[in-house]
C-alpha positions as CSV (number, residue, x, y, z in Angstrom):
1,M,121.9,24.9,141.1
2,T,123.0,22.6,138.3
3,S,126.4,21.4,137.0
4,I,127.1,21.1,133.3
5,S,130.0,18.9,132.2
6,T,132.3,20.2,129.5
7,P,133.3,17.5,127.0
8,G,136.4,17.2,124.9
9,M,138.9,17.3,127.8
10,P,140.1,13.7,128.3
11,G,141.3,12.9,131.8
12,A,139.8,16.1,133.4
13,D,136.4,17.0,134.7
14,W,135.4,20.5,134.0
15,F,132.1,21.9,135.3
16,V,130.3,25.2,134.9
17,H,128.0,25.8,137.8
18,L,124.7,27.5,136.9
19,A,122.1,29.1,139.2
20,P,118.4,28.4,138.7
21,D,118.1,31.6,136.6
22,G,120.7,30.2,134.1
23,K,123.5,32.6,135.1
24,T,126.9,31.5,136.4
25,V,127.3,31.7,140.2
26,I,129.8,34.5,139.9
27,A,127.3,36.6,137.9
28,N,124.8,36.3,140.8
29,M,127.2,37.7,143.4
30,P,127.0,41.5,143.3
31,G,130.4,43.1,142.7
32,L,132.3,39.9,142.2
33,I,132.7,40.3,138.5
34,L,133.9,43.8,139.0
35,L,136.4,42.7,141.6
36,V,137.7,39.8,139.5
37,S,138.0,42.1,136.5
38,I,140.0,44.8,138.3
39,L,142.2,42.3,140.0
40,A,142.9,40.6,136.7
41,G,143.9,43.9,135.1
42,L,146.2,44.7,138.1
43,G,147.5,41.1,138.0
44,V,148.6,41.5,134.4
45,A,150.3,44.8,135.3
46,L,152.0,43.1,138.2
47,V,153.5,40.4,135.9
48,V,154.7,43.0,133.4
49,G,156.4,45.0,136.3
50,L,158.0,41.8,137.6
51,V,159.4,40.9,134.1
52,N,160.7,44.4,133.6
53,G,162.3,44.6,137.0
54,F,163.9,41.1,136.7
55,C,165.3,41.9,133.2
56,I,166.7,45.2,134.3
57,A,167.8,44.5,137.9
58,A,168.8,40.9,137.7
59,L,170.0,40.5,134.1
60,G,171.4,44.0,133.7
61,L,169.5,45.0,130.6
62,S,169.1,48.6,129.5
63,P,166.0,50.1,131.3
64,F,165.0,52.1,128.2
65,V,165.4,49.3,125.7
66,T,163.7,46.8,128.0
67,T,160.7,48.9,128.8
68,L,160.3,50.0,125.2
69,G,160.4,46.4,124.1
70,M,157.8,45.4,126.8
71,L,155.6,48.3,125.6
72,S,155.7,46.8,122.1
73,I,155.0,43.3,123.4
74,V,152.1,44.3,125.6
75,R,150.6,46.5,122.9
76,G,150.9,43.7,120.3
77,L,149.3,41.2,122.7
78,G,146.5,43.7,123.2
79,Y,145.9,43.7,119.5
80,V,146.0,39.9,119.3
81,V,143.5,39.4,122.1
82,S,141.1,42.1,120.9
83,N,141.7,41.4,117.1
84,G,142.3,45.2,116.9
85,R,138.8,46.0,118.0
86,G,137.8,47.9,121.1
87,S,135.4,46.8,123.8
88,F,133.3,48.4,126.4
89,P,132.4,47.5,130.0
90,S,129.2,45.5,130.2
91,G,127.4,43.1,132.5
92,P,125.7,43.4,135.8
93,D,128.5,45.5,137.4
94,A,129.0,47.9,134.6
95,D,127.2,50.7,136.4
96,S,129.3,50.2,139.5
97,F,132.4,50.3,137.3
98,Y,131.4,53.6,135.8
99,K,130.7,55.0,139.2
100,L,134.2,54.0,140.5
101,T,136.1,55.2,137.5
102,S,134.2,58.2,136.2
103,G,131.7,59.0,139.0
104,V,131.5,62.0,141.3
105,V,132.6,61.9,145.0
106,F,131.8,64.8,147.2
107,G,131.3,67.0,144.2
108,M,134.7,66.0,142.6
109,P,135.5,63.5,139.9
110,A,136.5,60.1,141.2
111,P,139.8,60.1,139.2
112,F,140.8,63.3,140.9
113,I,140.2,61.8,144.3
114,Y,142.4,58.8,143.3
115,L,145.1,61.2,142.1
116,V,145.2,63.2,145.3
117,V,145.2,60.1,147.6
118,L,147.8,58.2,145.6
119,A,150.0,61.2,145.2
120,A,149.9,61.9,149.0
121,A,150.6,58.2,149.7
122,M,153.6,58.2,147.3
123,A,154.9,61.5,148.8
124,V,154.9,59.9,152.2
125,V,156.6,56.7,151.0
126,L,159.3,58.6,149.1
127,H,160.2,61.2,151.7
128,H,159.4,59.5,155.0
129,T,160.2,55.8,154.7
130,G,163.3,53.7,154.3
131,F,162.1,52.4,151.0
132,G,161.8,56.0,149.6
133,R,165.3,56.8,150.8
134,H,166.6,53.7,149.1
135,V,164.9,54.7,145.8
136,F,166.5,58.1,145.8
137,A,169.9,56.6,146.8
138,L,169.7,54.2,143.8
139,G,168.8,57.1,141.5
140,G,171.6,59.2,142.8
141,N,174.4,56.7,142.8
142,E,173.7,53.0,142.4
143,K,177.1,51.8,143.3
144,A,177.3,53.9,146.4
145,A,173.8,52.6,147.4
146,A,175.0,49.0,147.0
147,L,178.0,49.7,149.2
148,T,175.8,51.0,152.0
149,G,174.0,47.7,152.1
150,I,170.9,48.5,150.0
151,S,169.5,45.5,148.1
152,V,169.7,47.1,144.7
153,V,168.0,44.2,142.8
154,R,165.1,44.0,145.2
155,V,164.4,47.8,145.3
156,K,164.6,48.0,141.6
157,I,162.1,45.2,141.1
158,E,159.8,46.8,143.6
159,V,160.0,50.2,141.8
160,Y,159.1,48.6,138.4
161,V,156.2,46.7,140.0
162,I,154.8,49.9,141.5
163,C,155.2,51.7,138.2
164,A,153.4,48.9,136.4
165,L,150.6,48.7,138.9
166,A,150.1,52.5,138.6
167,A,149.9,52.2,134.8
168,G,147.4,49.3,135.1
169,L,145.2,51.3,137.5
170,Q,145.3,54.2,135.2
171,G,144.3,52.0,132.3
172,I,141.3,50.8,134.3
173,I,140.3,54.4,135.1
174,V,140.7,55.5,131.5
175,C,138.4,52.7,130.3
176,G,135.7,53.9,132.6
177,W,136.2,57.5,131.7
178,L,136.0,56.8,128.0
179,G,133.3,54.2,128.4
180,S,135.3,51.8,126.2
181,A,138.7,50.2,125.9
182,P,139.9,50.9,122.3
183,A,142.7,48.7,121.1
184,N,145.0,51.7,120.4
185,M,144.3,53.3,123.8
186,A,147.1,55.5,125.3
187,T,149.2,55.5,122.1
188,S,152.1,58.0,122.5
189,Y,151.2,58.7,126.2
190,E,154.7,57.7,127.2
191,L,156.0,60.9,125.6
192,N,153.6,63.0,127.6
193,V,154.6,61.2,130.8
194,I,158.3,61.9,130.2
195,A,157.6,65.5,129.4
196,A,155.4,66.0,132.5
197,A,157.9,64.3,134.8
198,V,160.8,66.3,133.6
199,I,158.9,69.6,133.6
200,G,157.9,68.7,137.2
201,G,161.5,68.5,138.4
202,A,162.3,64.8,137.9
203,N,166.0,64.2,136.9
204,L,166.4,61.8,134.1
205,A,169.7,60.7,135.6
206,G,167.8,59.8,138.8
207,G,167.9,60.9,142.4
208,A,165.4,63.8,142.2
209,G,161.7,64.2,141.7
210,G,158.4,63.5,143.4
211,P,154.6,63.1,142.9
212,L,153.8,66.8,143.4
213,G,156.2,67.9,140.7
214,A,154.8,65.3,138.3
215,I,151.3,66.6,138.9
216,V,152.4,70.1,138.2
217,G,154.1,69.0,135.0
218,C,150.9,67.3,133.9
219,V,148.8,70.4,134.6
220,L,151.2,72.7,132.8
221,L,151.3,70.3,129.8
222,E,147.5,70.1,129.5
223,V,147.1,73.9,130.0
224,I,149.4,74.4,127.1
225,R,147.6,71.8,125.0
226,N,144.1,73.3,125.9
227,G,145.4,76.7,125.0
228,L,146.5,75.5,121.6
229,V,143.0,74.0,121.1
230,L,141.3,77.2,122.1
231,A,143.6,79.1,119.8
232,Q,142.5,76.7,117.0
233,V,146.1,75.5,116.3
234,N,146.3,72.6,113.9
235,S,146.4,69.3,115.8
236,Y,149.6,68.3,113.9
237,W,151.3,71.4,115.2
238,Q,150.1,70.5,118.7
239,Q,152.0,67.2,118.5
240,T,155.0,69.0,117.2
241,L,155.0,71.4,120.1
242,V,154.8,68.6,122.6
243,G,158.0,67.2,121.1
244,V,159.6,70.6,121.3
245,I,158.6,70.8,125.0
246,I,160.1,67.4,125.7
247,I,163.4,68.4,124.2
248,A,163.4,71.7,126.0
249,A,162.6,70.0,129.3
250,V,165.5,67.5,128.8
251,L,167.8,70.5,128.0
252,V,166.7,72.3,131.1
253,D,167.2,69.1,133.1
254,R,170.8,68.7,131.8
255,L,171.7,72.4,132.5
256,R,170.2,72.0,136.0
257,S,172.3,68.9,136.6
258,R,175.5,70.7,135.5
259,M,174.8,73.6,137.8
260,A,174.1,71.4,140.8
């Protein structure tokens, strides 16, 4: 093993350790690059969730405006880092990455396994733990929840961190499924997420919803979209219909709230 000094940094010694084959030490450890890459992606998502949670829970900023602004910031930084160009997984652990994100486990796609496991875990957390009850309490009536002793700021930040980690994990899975990471990946997905959540029974005012309903909403939305494709409906009209579904879902949600 050799050490190569990196010049140009006065007052600091920087070294890149190389193995006899010329590769860095990390490249010669199977799975380490994959692990570091996944943790880095989730780490960025964690930071985004913490910033969102702090701005909304501690500073009292509007959740919609804050998350919309963060969406623009992160998407802009993505373009800056990539120069607007996409990339694709490569290196010694690329095959392992593809197996984890788009492989087949027990005859079923790996992403579907992740969906089932995480949805089940979230259902247990929301409906059978104190944290889940606190989340529903905050969604139903934040002031009443605070009066019962619930730490509103802490629970809110935890919720935004969990949401951000889920989005980060989904981004990693989508990269493996597509075989690349385009700079404009997941553009307008936020509208589909809102529609699927509301169709699945989530209340935009808070206090109601769950992972099973969200999955049902996603399935219904994609069934409608696939039906339009099979019917050879113009793609522009498909996008229009998605917008109509979102508005209709919000209307139904409002009517349901009034009747409750």
